[in-house]
C-alpha angles and dihedrals in degrees: 000000000000121000098183100112096075121105101186099034127060111200128190122177118206130162093344096313124112105209103203121191120194114217117174107142144240096031106344096259116184105247136170089261093052092047089051091053093046089050092050091047092050090054094047099043095049088060094045108102091193092064122075101154133035121203117194122201137151136252088215113075092206101043128044091174115337098202140281113308104268089203089064093045091051090059093062115113120285089229119059114241123232118279109286125230092206133062117251118246098264092050089049090055094049091046090050091061093040094054105031116110091249130082120251122200130188117213098194116194101160142011122339108175134159109341089008090058090047091053094055091044088063093054121094095240137013128197127183142196119240111242093014110053118086123176132177150129105242097166095115089064089070093040101262136095132234110287104179100067102289095125091049103042101039095060089050090054104039108011132258100286097050091043089053090051093050095045100041097041093049086208129149120250122212121226091258094051092042089055092048091050094047092247090125130019099238142346120224136185104267093249091057101044100080096048093047094051092046093050092047093047093049091046092054092043089056090065123092108274091231090056091051092050094048093047092050092046091052093050092047089052089063089064093054109030135065113252098262093048089046092053091050090050090049092052090049092051092042091057089052090051094049090053094055114114089224091054092048089051094049094046091049090050091050091054092045089054090051087245093166094060120115092247095051095043092054092053125099118267 
């Protein structure tokens, strides 16, 4: 599949990984045009059998995604509309990456505030660079609140009290503090971030696509189901995974290699 028609995204597919660079100068604002491209990309990549992992980064070393264009927000109606029964377009994009049967990773080497923060919160994993990565939800400082999922995803990641702190202070969080709060997975020295993300992405992409999809579906179920229902769902998905031809082949190979021996089990994986 060709990804050459995009203007604000540069996409390179290699070994099952779609390396996707966001480039919307001057500061990578989230605009209607960028949302449209992300939406189109989400629809294309989910159907691309060659892609199992998506890695997002930025062409701007200082800004991953600055925030949603305030000029566009300021044009919204003076009177609030009735409660909608359908997600708005930006939420649809974020949900597409959150729920698709492929793994999405954010390699964040700059600022991700407001809508930029909300975009990375919808990804499956987020990794930052010490001294470079800044995340936050500063909407309250201009009198509004997060509108792209920040109030819903942050409490699920870090708990109610820390989410309240992040949202109501409007303050920036460094990579180290974001890691401690559970905002991002891990924070690395800048010179180590790229190699770690690449190795991880390639490792996941080497797995059978059905295994990736089933594992992600099981983890997502934990966000939505009570524990007993979640365990039943896990068992159901586990039984599907065990029946996969690729899984049978890999388990047989492990046994053939004496993979359950003391020596093999103590080795690095």
